[in-house]
C-alpha positions in Angstrom: 18.7 -9.0 -5.2 17.9 -7.1 -2.0 20.1 -5.1 0.4 20.6 -6.4 4.0 18.1 -3.8 5.5 15.4 -4.8 3.1 16.0 -8.5 3.8 15.8 -8.0 7.5 12.5 -6.1 7.1 11.1 -8.9 4.9 12.1 -11.5 7.5 10.5 -9.5 10.3 7.3 -9.1 8.3 7.3 -12.9 7.5 7.7 -13.8 11.2 4.8 -11.5 12.2 2.6 -12.9 9.4 3.3 -16.5 10.7 2.4 -15.5 14.3 -0.7 -13.6 13.4 -2.4 -13.9 10.0 -1.3 -17.5 9.4 -2.2 -18.8 12.8 -5.7 -17.3 12.7 -6.3 -18.7 9.2 -5.2 -22.2 10.3 -7.4 -22.1 13.3 -10.4 -21.3 11.0 -9.4 -23.5 8.0 -6.8 -26.2 8.8 -4.7 -27.2 5.7 -5.7 -30.4 4.0 -4.2 -33.6 5.3 -1.9 -34.3 2.4 1.7 -33.8 1.3 2.2 -30.7 -0.8 4.8 -32.1 -3.3 5.7 -31.8 -6.9 5.4 -34.6 -9.5 9.0 -35.4 -8.5 8.0 -35.7 -4.8 9.8 -32.5 -3.8 8.1 -30.7 -0.9 6.7 -27.3 -1.6 6.8 -24.5 1.0 3.6 -22.7 2.0 4.7 -19.3 0.8 7.7 -17.9 -1.1 9.1 -14.4 -0.5 12.0 -12.3 -1.7 14.1 -14.0 1.0 14.0 -17.2 -1.0 15.8 -15.6 -3.9 17.8 -13.0 -2.0 21.2 -14.4 -3.1 20.4 -14.2 -6.8 22.2 -11.7 -9.0 20.0 -10.4 -11.9 22.8 -10.2 -14.5 24.5 -13.4 -13.5 21.5 -15.6 -12.9 18.7 -14.2 -15.0 19.6 -11.4 -17.4 17.4 -10.3 -20.2 16.1 -12.7 -22.8 18.5 -13.5 -25.5 21.5 -12.8 -23.3 23.6 -15.4 -21.4 22.8 -17.4 -19.3 19.5 -17.3 -21.3 17.4 -18.2 -18.2 14.6 -16.0 -19.5 14.8 -17.3 -23.0 17.1 -17.9 -25.9 15.8 -15.0 -28.1 15.2 -11.4 -27.2 11.6 -11.1 -28.4 10.6 -14.8 -28.1 7.1 -15.4 -29.4 6.4 -11.8 -30.2 8.4 -12.3 -33.3 7.6 -16.0 -34.1 5.7 -18.6 -32.2 7.2 -22.0 -31.5 7.3 -24.6 -34.3 4.1 -26.8 -34.0 5.7 -30.1 -34.7 3.3 -33.0 -34.3 4.9 -36.5 -33.9 3.3 -38.7 -36.6 3.8 -42.0 -38.3 2.0 -45.3 -38.7 1.7 -48.1 -41.2 3.1 -47.5 -44.7 5.0 -44.5 -46.1 1.9 -43.6 -48.1 -0.3 -43.5 -45.0 2.1 -41.4 -43.0 2.7 -39.1 -46.0 -1.0 -38.4 -46.1 -1.1 -37.7 -42.3 1.9 -35.2 -42.8 0.0 -33.4 -45.5 -3.2 -33.3 -43.5 -1.4 -31.7 -40.5 0.5 -29.2 -42.7 -2.8 -28.2 -44.3 -4.3 -27.5 -40.9 -1.5 -25.3 -39.5 1.3 -27.5 -38.5 4.7 -25.8 -39.1 7.2 -28.6 -38.8 7.2 -32.4 -39.3 8.1 -35.0 -36.8 8.5 -38.6 -37.8 7.7 -41.7 -35.8 9.2 -45.0 -37.0 8.0 -48.5 -36.2 9.8 -50.9 -34.0 11.6 -52.9 -36.7 13.0 -49.7 -38.1 14.0 -48.5 -34.7 16.0 -51.7 -34.2 17.5 -51.7 -37.7 15.5 -54.6 -39.2 13.7 -54.8 -42.5 10.0 -55.5 -42.3 10.4 -59.1 -43.5 13.0 -60.0 -40.8 12.0 -62.8 -38.4 12.5 -60.3 -35.5 9.9 -57.9 -37.1 7.0 -60.3 -37.3 3.8 -58.7 -36.0 5.3 -55.2 -35.5 4.8 -53.6 -38.9 3.7 -50.0 -38.6 2.3 -50.2 -35.1 4.3 -47.5 -33.3 5.3 -45.6 -36.4 6.0 -45.8 -40.1 8.0 -48.7 -41.6 11.1 -47.6 -43.6 13.2 -50.4 -45.1 14.9 -48.6 -48.1 15.3 -45.4 -50.0 12.2 -46.3 -51.9 10.1 -45.9 -48.7 11.8 -42.6 -47.8 11.0 -41.2 -51.3 7.3 -41.9 -50.8 7.2 -40.7 -47.2 8.2 -37.2 -48.2 6.7 -37.1 -51.7 5.2 -33.8 -52.5 6.5 -32.2 -49.2 8.8 -29.2 -49.6 11.6 -30.5 -47.5 13.7 -27.5 -48.3 11.1 -25.2 -46.7 9.7 -27.4 -43.9 12.0 -28.7 -41.2 11.8 -32.4 -40.4 12.5 -34.2 -37.1 13.1 -37.9 -37.1 12.9 -39.8 -33.8 15.4 -42.6 -34.3 18.6 -43.5 -32.5 20.8 -46.6 -33.2 20.0 -46.5 -37.0 19.8 -42.7 -37.1 22.8 -42.3 -39.5 21.2 -44.7 -42.0 17.8 -43.1 -41.9 19.4 -39.6 -42.2 21.3 -40.9 -45.2 18.0 -41.9 -46.8 16.5 -38.5 -46.2 19.5 -36.7 -47.7 19.5 -39.0 -50.7 15.8 -38.7 -51.3 16.1 -34.9 -51.2 19.0 -34.8 -53.6 17.2 -37.1 -56.1 14.6 -34.3 -56.2 17.3 -31.7 -56.9 17.4 -30.3 -53.4 21.0 -29.7 -52.2 21.7 -31.2 -48.7 22.9 -27.8 -47.5 19.3 -26.5 -47.8 17.9 -29.2 -45.6 16.8 -28.2 -42.1 15.7 -30.5 -39.3 16.8 -32.9 -36.6 17.7 -36.5 -36.1 17.3 -37.6 -32.5 20.5 -39.7 -32.6 20.9 -39.7 -28.8 22.3 -43.1 -28.1 23.3 -42.4 -24.5 19.7 -42.0 -23.3 18.9 -45.4 -25.0 21.3 -47.1 -22.6 19.8 -45.1 -19.7 16.1 -45.3 -20.4 14.5 -46.2 -23.7 16.7 -49.4 -24.4 16.6 -49.3 -28.2 20.4 -49.6 -28.4 22.0 -52.1 -30.7 25.8 -51.6 -30.7 28.1 -51.3 -27.7 28.6 -47.7 -26.3 32.0 -47.0 -27.9 31.2 -47.7 -31.5 27.7 -46.1 -31.0 29.4 -42.9 -29.9 31.7 -43.1 -32.8 28.7 -43.2 -35.2 27.0 -40.2 -33.4 30.3 -38.2 -33.7 30.5 -39.1 -37.4 27.0 -37.5 -37.9 28.0 -34.4 -35.9 31.1 -34.0 -38.0 29.3 -34.6 -41.3 26.5 -32.3 -40.4 28.8 -29.5 -39.4 30.6 -29.7 -42.8 27.7 -30.6 -45.1 24.3 -29.6 -43.6 24.7 -26.3 -41.7 20.9 -26.1 -41.0 20.7 -29.5 -39.5 20.6 -30.5 -35.8 22.6 -33.7 -35.7 21.7 -34.7 -32.2 18.5 -34.0 -30.2 19.8 -34.7 -26.6 16.7 -36.2 -25.1 15.4 -36.0 -21.6 11.9 -37.0 -22.7 12.4 -40.8 -22.6 14.3 -40.5 -19.3 11.3 -38.8 -17.8 8.9 -41.3 -19.4 10.9 -44.1 -17.7 10.0 -42.6 -14.3 12.7 -40.1 -13.5 12.2 -36.9 -11.5 12.5 -33.5 -13.1 16.0 -33.0 -11.7 17.1 -36.5 -12.9 15.8 -35.7 -16.4 17.7 -32.4 -16.4 20.9 -33.8 -15.0 21.1 -37.0 -17.1 20.2 -35.1 -20.3 22.8 -32.4 -19.8 25.5 -34.8 -18.7 24.8 -36.7 -22.0 25.1 -33.4 -23.9 28.5 -32.7 -22.3 29.6 -36.2 -23.3 28.7 -35.6 -27.0 30.7 -32.3 -26.8 33.7 -34.1 -25.4 33.7 -36.7 -28.1 33.4 -34.1 -30.9 36.2 -32.0 -29.4 38.3 -35.2 -29.1 37.7 -35.8 -32.8 39.3 -32.4 -33.5 36.2 -30.4 -34.1 35.8 -26.7 -33.1 33.2 -26.3 -30.3 32.1 -23.0 -31.7 31.3 -24.6 -35.0 29.4 -27.7 -34.0 27.7 -26.8 -30.7 25.2 -24.3 -32.2 23.6 -27.3 -34.1 23.1 -29.4 -31.0 19.5 -29.3 -29.8 17.6 -30.7 -26.8 14.3 -32.5 -26.2 12.4 -32.3 -22.9 9.3 -33.7 -21.4 6.4 -31.5 -20.1 4.9 -33.4 -17.2 2.0 -32.6 -14.9 3.6 -30.2 -12.3 3.3 -26.9 -14.0 5.8 -24.9 -12.0 8.4 -27.7 -11.7 8.5 -27.9 -15.5 8.9 -24.2 -15.9 11.8 -24.3 -13.5 13.4 -27.2 -15.2 13.5 -25.5 -18.6 14.9 -22.2 -17.2 17.6 -24.1 -15.2 18.5 -26.1 -18.3 19.4 -23.0 -20.3 21.4 -21.5 -17.5 23.4 -24.7 -16.8 24.2 -25.3 -20.5 25.3 -21.7 -21.1 27.7 -21.7 -18.2 29.1 -25.1 -19.1 29.7 -24.2 -22.7 31.6 -21.1 -21.7 33.4 -22.3 -18.6 33.9 -26.0 -19.2 34.4 -26.1 -23.0 35.7 -22.6 -23.6 33.1 -21.7 -26.3 33.4 -18.2 -27.6 30.5 -18.1 -30.0 27.3 -17.0 -28.2 25.3 -19.4 -30.4 27.3 -22.3 -28.8 26.1 -21.2 -25.4 22.5 -21.1 -26.3 20.2 -24.1 -25.6 17.3 -24.7 -28.1 14.9 -27.4 -27.3 11.8 -29.2 -28.4 9.1 -30.2 -25.9 6.6 -33.1 -25.9 3.8 -33.4 -23.4 4.1 -36.4 -21.1 2.8 -39.6 -22.7 3.3 -41.4 -19.4 0.8 -39.1 -17.7 -2.0 -40.0 -20.1 -4.6 -42.4 -18.8 -6.6 -45.2 -20.5 -9.4 -44.4 -18.1 -11.6 -41.4 -19.0 -9.4 -40.5 -22.0 -11.1 -37.2 -22.6 -9.4 -36.0 -19.4 -6.1 -36.2 -21.3 -7.1 -33.1 -23.4 -6.9 -31.0 -20.2 -3.7 -32.7 -19.1 -2.0 -32.0 -22.5 -3.2 -28.4 -22.6 -1.7 -27.6 -19.2 1.6 -29.5 -20.0 1.8 -27.6 -23.3 1.3 -24.3 -21.6 4.2 -25.1 -19.2 6.4 -25.8 -22.2 5.5 -22.5 -23.9 5.9 -20.5 -20.7 9.2 -22.2 -20.2 10.4 -20.9 -23.6 10.3 -24.0 -25.9 11.3 -23.6 -29.6 9.2 -26.5 -30.8 6.2 -28.4 -29.4 4.4 -31.7 -29.8 1.0 -32.1 -28.0 0.0 -35.7 -27.4 -3.4 -36.9 -28.4 -6.2 -38.0 -26.1 -6.2 -41.6 -27.3 -2.5 -42.4 -27.0 -2.9 -44.7 -24.0 -4.9 -46.9 -26.3 -3.4 -46.6 -29.8 -1.6 -44.4 -32.2 -3.5 -41.1 -32.6 -6.6 -41.0 -34.8 -6.9 -38.1 -37.3 -9.5 -36.5 -35.1 -7.4 -36.8 -31.9 -4.3 -35.4 -33.7 -6.4 -32.5 -34.8 -7.6 -31.7 -31.3 -3.9 -31.9 -30.1 -2.8 -29.5 -32.8 -5.7 -27.1 -32.1 -4.6 -27.1 -28.5 -1.3 -25.5 -29.5 -3.0 -23.0 -31.8 -5.4 -21.9 -29.0 -2.5 -21.4 -26.6 -0.7 -19.3 -29.3 -3.7 -17.3 -30.5 -6.1 -16.9 -27.6 -4.4 -17.0 -24.2 -2.1 -14.0 -24.4 0.9 -15.9 -23.2 2.9 -14.9 -26.3 2.5 -11.2 -25.6 5.5 -10.8 -23.3 8.8 -12.6 -22.7 9.1 -15.0 -19.7 5.9 -14.0 -17.9 6.9 -15.9 -14.7 10.3 -14.3 -14.5 10.8 -12.8 -11.0 8.2 -15.0 -9.4 9.6 -15.9 -6.0 8.3 -19.4 -6.3 9.5 -20.0 -9.9 13.0 -18.5 -9.3 13.5 -20.4 -6.0 12.4 -23.6 -7.7 14.7 -22.9 -10.7 17.6 -22.5 -8.3 16.7 -25.7 -6.4 16.5 -27.9 -9.5 19.7 -26.4 -10.8 21.5 -27.3 -7.5 20.0 -30.9 -7.7 21.4 -31.2 -11.2 24.9 -30.2 -10.2 24.8 -32.8 -7.4 24.1 -35.4 -10.0 26.9 -34.2 -12.2 29.2 -34.7 -9.2 28.0 -38.2 -8.7 28.4 -39.1 -12.3 32.0 -37.8 -12.3 32.8 -40.0 -9.3 32.0 -43.0 -11.6 34.5 -41.7 -14.1 32.0 -40.1 -16.4 28.8 -40.8 -18.3 29.7 -44.1 -19.9 31.2 -45.8 -16.8 28.1 -44.6 -14.8 25.8 -46.2 -17.4 27.8 -49.4 -17.4 27.5 -49.5 -13.6 23.7 -48.9 -13.8 23.8 -45.6 -11.9 21.3 -43.6 -13.9 19.1 -46.6 -14.5 18.9 -47.4 -10.8 18.1 -43.8 -9.8 15.3 -43.7 -12.4 13.9 -47.0 -11.2 13.8 -45.9 -7.6 12.0 -42.6 -8.5 9.5 -44.5 -10.6 8.8 -46.9 -7.8 8.3 -44.1 -5.3 5.9 -42.3 -7.7 3.8 -45.5 -8.1 3.7 -46.1 -4.3 2.3 -42.5 -3.9 -0.5 -43.4 -6.4 -1.2 -46.7 -4.8 -1.5 -45.2 -1.3 -3.5 -42.1 -2.7 -0.8 -39.7 -1.6 -1.0 -38.7 -5.2 -4.3 -38.4 -6.9 -4.7 -39.3 -10.6 -8.2 -38.2 -11.7 -10.2 -41.1 -13.1 -7.6 -43.7 -11.9 -7.5 -43.7 -8.1 -10.1 -41.1 -7.5 -13.2 -39.8 -9.3 -13.6 -43.2 -10.9 -16.6 -43.9 -13.1 -15.9 -47.2 -14.8 -17.4 -46.0 -18.1 -16.6 -47.8 -21.3 -14.2 -46.4 -23.9 -16.1 -44.2 -26.3 -13.4 -42.7 -28.6 -12.6 -44.1 -32.1 -9.2 -45.8 -32.4 -6.7 -46.0 -35.2 -6.1 -49.5 -36.5 -3.1 -50.4 -38.7 -4.3 -52.1 -41.9 -2.7 -55.5 -42.5 -3.0 -54.8 -46.2 -0.5 -52.1 -45.7 2.1 -54.6 -44.5 1.6 -56.7 -47.7 1.9 -53.5 -49.8 5.1 -52.5 -48.0 6.6 -56.0 -48.4 5.9 -56.1 -52.1 7.8 -52.9 -52.5 10.7 -54.2 -50.5 10.8 -57.4 -52.6 10.6 -55.3 -55.8 13.5 -53.1 -54.7 15.7 -56.1 -54.1 14.8 -57.6 -57.4 15.3 -54.5 -59.6 18.3 -52.8 -58.0 22.0 -53.4 -59.1 22.9 -56.0 -56.5 26.5 -56.0 -57.5 26.6 -52.3 -56.7 24.9 -53.0 -53.3 27.6 -55.5 -52.5 30.3 -53.0 -53.3 28.8 -50.3 -51.1 28.4 -52.8 -48.2 32.0 -53.9 -48.6 33.2 -50.3 -48.6 31.1 -49.7 -45.4 32.6 -52.7 -43.7 36.2 -51.5 -44.5 35.4 -48.0 -43.3 33.9 -49.3 -40.0 37.2 -51.0 -39.3 39.1 -47.7 -39.5 38.8 -45.6 -36.3 39.0 -42.2 -38.0 36.9 -42.8 -41.1 33.6 -40.9 -41.2 30.8 -43.4 -42.2 28.3 -41.0 -43.5 29.6 -40.8 -47.1 29.6 -44.6 -47.2 26.1 -44.8 -45.9 24.8 -42.3 -48.5 26.5 -44.4 -51.3 24.8 -47.5 -49.9 21.4 -45.9 -49.7 21.6 -44.6 -53.2 22.2 -48.2 -54.4 18.9 -49.0 -52.6 20.7 -51.1 -50.0 18.2 -51.8 -47.2 18.3 -50.6 -43.6 19.0 -54.1 -42.2 21.7 -54.8 -44.8 23.7 -51.8 -43.6 23.0 -52.4 -39.9 24.0 -56.1 -40.2 27.4 -55.1 -41.6 28.0 -53.0 -38.4 26.5 -55.7 -36.2 29.1 -58.1 -37.5 31.9 -55.6 -37.1 30.9 -54.1 -33.7 28.7 -56.7 -32.1 25.5 -56.2 -30.2 25.3 -54.8 -26.7 23.8 -56.7 -23.8 23.0 -54.7 -20.7 23.9 -56.2 -17.3 21.0 -56.7 -14.9 20.6 -54.0 -12.3 20.3 -55.4 -8.7 
């Protein structure tokens, strides 16, 4: 970005600065006795100059917003035209309770829905299964059948509001329920917009809510990509997620590398199915974490867009510019929230959210101050939503595109994190690809080592966490917490029993038998069979159990 004469002059001036101004400053005020490192334990230089980005080419590495490689943003005008979707993750207890929370948030300015499901639902069990005892509604809403889904979105204009659903192994079944519920209201599936997370690879890597072995699981994800491309043109059929990888303890570079390598793997499977990359890739979306290190997060988002754009063009031969473009949702880092002094979490979330916005996110969830203790209370969720609205309306950060573009520090860090991601891609390829690497525990081991290092830094006070290992007060918790009502479990179970008693059980058996036969055929798309089963009020577990019997359940080998 600079000619040789300019670079030489900059180097000479830097050398003179170090010998004079810097040395005098250090003599008067020595630097603090600490490591200056990012959240990922990467060392930070004292000062960044044009020399740190001298090899960059503006058109190749940055370009203007809305143009490949999209480093500066996926859209030309970014938030000057439309601010990000404010999509608060919500769900607890019964479908009725979560429906009320959805309506409350929409009434107060939320612009998109995001659904949290409880643990039995995430693992494909009905609420009355022995495995589900004691887990009803505690980490999200319980959904056992179409009857619950109908209530969950009752009165909500799902043809106008996009809905995200955070579920993975049973994602196809839950999506089938959403489609069926909308069609029963007369809303064509082609009008539905939203996202199912549906990212099974990161389950094996980090979150561990897998059910089936990797191969049939990938077949099911590919079925949804194919079905969505043909039937639901507004729907993102996979939200390729780094969030849970980061929550498990990864570094920023690991989050970036493992997420994008998963994305490449989904593209490979869809292409192998015979799909046109220019048709399905524009509906792939991403989901990243916003952790504590403001600039590291900015760099991660910018590098992510650049890597994806280049890979889609050069590796997969995509011709459609929409297929090059990475769109992503951001959620502030739940793992960074502390049970101690929970009001401090408001500041943490605000700064993390600001990093997501300045990094060019399309959608944002802000965590609530009480989430280290419980699901968000109504008041805490409102504060989290208002945090986004203050950023959008009061800070001025939406006035220009990519405000940190050209910063020597940010651009140098963007380049560095990109290089680290490519190094991980090479390591994964040496294992033979993503699935062999997962089966050998590569990604899992890398994350575990990073998490252990981070904890050691806290334990030795190399890393200060306010209210935890420094500035400790010992004060008692003073925030109100949400409690899941046990009466809700009884109400939900009564509805489940009523569904089983009043449906056409012969029809249920027919749909399950058809699903079983379809699962035995390699090239049969399962989505139409799942929608048929859902419309017969077949329960989630009944569908999942058919596939459990056909495909088996995955058991991860211990990592040593």
